[in-house]
C-alpha positions as CSV (number, residue, x, y, z in Angstrom):
1,M,140.5,141.0,95.8
2,I,136.8,139.8,96.7
3,E,134.9,141.9,94.2
4,R,134.6,145.3,92.4
5,Y,131.9,147.5,91.4
6,V,130.9,150.8,90.1
7,L,129.9,153.5,92.7
8,V,126.4,154.7,92.5
9,N,127.0,158.5,92.7
10,E,130.3,158.3,91.0
11,P,130.2,156.3,87.7
12,D,133.7,157.3,86.9
13,K,135.0,155.5,89.9
14,T,135.2,151.7,90.9
15,M,135.4,150.0,94.3
16,F,137.7,147.2,94.7
17,V,136.8,145.1,97.9
18,F,139.6,143.4,100.0
19,G,139.4,141.4,103.3
20,K,141.9,140.9,105.9
21,N,141.6,139.3,109.4
22,G,137.9,139.5,109.2
23,Q,137.7,143.1,108.3
24,Y,136.7,144.5,104.9
25,Y,137.9,147.6,103.1
26,G,137.9,149.0,99.7
27,H,140.2,151.0,97.3
28,I,138.2,153.5,95.3
29,I,139.9,153.9,91.9
30,K,139.4,156.6,89.4
31,N,138.7,154.9,86.2
32,K,141.3,155.4,83.4
33,T,140.6,157.7,80.4
34,E,142.1,158.2,77.1
35,K,144.5,160.9,78.7
36,A,145.1,159.5,82.1
37,P,145.8,156.1,83.6
38,A,143.7,154.7,86.5
39,K,144.4,156.2,89.7
40,L,143.9,155.3,93.5
41,V,141.7,157.9,95.0
42,F,141.7,156.6,98.6
43,E,141.3,153.5,100.9
44,T,138.1,153.3,102.9
45,E,138.1,152.5,106.7
46,K,137.6,149.0,107.7
47,F,134.1,147.4,108.1
48,G,132.9,144.2,109.9
49,S,131.1,143.0,106.7
50,I,130.9,143.5,103.0
51,V,127.2,144.6,103.5
52,E,128.4,147.3,105.9
53,L,130.9,148.6,103.2
54,K,128.2,148.7,100.5
55,E,125.8,150.6,102.7
56,A,128.4,153.2,103.1
57,Y,129.6,153.1,99.5
58,P,126.7,151.9,97.5
59,E,126.9,150.0,94.3
60,F,125.5,151.2,91.0
61,R,122.5,149.0,89.8
62,N,121.0,149.1,86.3
63,K,117.3,149.8,86.5
64,E,116.8,146.7,84.2
65,E,118.1,144.4,87.1
């Protein structure tokens, strides 16, 4: 895993970024709750860079940053 971040429009989901053979892809995981464990929602298509992946699946940023 290269990095992880919370998705901008889905604060209950986290993106885990992976790389293989010069391609980058992500696993979107629904965060665990008191009643349910974390769950893989889906794997994204492959991208040529992490920047392209983050453009398609933006990262949540605090307004304070």
